[in-house]
C-alpha positions, 0 to 999 in steps of 0.5 A: 071887590079888592081895596088897597088894604082890608079896611079899604076893601070894607069901605068899598063894599059899603058903596066898594132905562131909557129908550131915547132922549125924550122917552125916559122912564128912568133918568139920572137926575131927581127933581122931586118935591120934598127931597130938598130938605133932606138931600139938597137936590133941586126940586120941581113942585108938583102940580096938575097937568090937567085939571080934569080926569084924562080918563073916565069910565065909559060905556055899559060893560068892562070900564063902566064903573071905574078907570084908574090906577095907571101904569105908563111907559114910553113905547115906539114914540108914544105914551102907553098906558095900562089902566085898571078898569072896573065893570059894574059888578066890580070885576077888574080888567087892564085897559090899554090906551096910547097917545103922543103928548102924555095928556090925551089918550085913545083907548083899545076897545077891548082889555088886554088882560082879563081874569082867567087864572083861578087866583084872578077869577071873581075879582079880577086883575088890578093895579099894574106897574111896568118895568122893562129888561131887555126887550121884555116888559114885566107887569106886576099886578094884583090877582084877586079872586074875591077871597085872596089878593096876591102879587102876580106877574105877566110878561110881554114884548109889545104891551098888548099880548101878555103871558102870565107867570103866576103868583110871585108873592103868595098871601099870608106868608113871609117874615112879617106879612100876615095878609094879602100881597100887592103893589110890586115896584121893581128896581130898574137895574140889578144891585149886587147881582140881584133884582129887587122889588118893593111891595105891600103886605099886611103886618100883624096889627092889620096895617099895610106896610112896605116890604122888600124882596130879591130875585135872580130871575124875576120869577122866584122872589125871596124876602130881604128884611125881617120887618117892613123896609118902610114902616108906617108912622103914627100921626103922620099922613102914612100912619095906616098904609105905606104902599109902593107907587111907580117903579123906583128911579135909580140915581147916583144919590139913591133909589128914589121911590114914590109911594102912596100913604094913607092916614087913619082916616084912609085919606091917600096922599103921595110921599117919597122915600130914598134908599141906599144905591148899593143897599136897597134895604137902607132908608136914606130919607123920607118925606116929612109931609106929603107932596101931593094930596086929593084936592079936586072934587073928582079926587075926593068923590068916587068909588073910594073918597079922598084918594090920589094914588100914583102908579106911573112915571114918565119924563117928557122933555123937561118935565116929569109926568106922574099918572094917578088914580083919583077916588078909584074912579078916574085917571089924573096926571100931575107934573114937575119941571126938570131943574 
């Protein structure tokens, strides 16, 4: 089974733009906890919108072992979630669920994306992120064949029927990446005539750090930096892993990127980075401390302990909703108020 980093994989083997006023994925104001000290923004404090999981494993087949790491968007007046589902053999597929309030979801009986390509067979399709351009949704996901994990792309207009576009960042290639690739968080608008994407790679020291690539067509991606655009920090909550979370939010102040950081003990917490609005390579500010951390028993115990892993973000009325995986087994939701 593929983990977020090589050491996480080993740990798992031991057990393993807006569309309407109310449905906004990419709003024009930022209210995240942790930015106030660096930028003076108003802030909303993160808290759990539900104390228990909003999605849990069920049945005996494709989603019996884990349902976690969700992407969520507003679509046709609904919340639509694509989530990673895992069976007892460790194979991952993408499930589909929808709801009207952002908390309660109803699932389709069958997955909407299952491993079929050679780069997915055996391990599966994992950890989705969603971005929309025009009428098309772009899904970045990890394809894992039990040998290599690579960042892949699929497209859809209805979030149910998906066309594979292949591997967009091959493993073991790049200016600094020496291992697997994953976690593609695409910026919602072109900057300087190009599309931009933050992603995860493995440095020579075996730590997982954040890279940046650009594209003219969303299919052919080229690396934008010689070194990680957001490196790890020794002694901090992100000393071992620095991984993009949901697609970034564009504001007049910068590109706001929620990310998932892990320390030397592989405890996963949430951080926030802000990059220059005109130069996605330039870091403006970064959380000194995490803004969210595992506290509930179901976030501390599961397939992988001590994990909150944010991958989805939606604005609903006067609050943000953040969707995350808990202990690589459950889906949770946190919120922060708009102020």
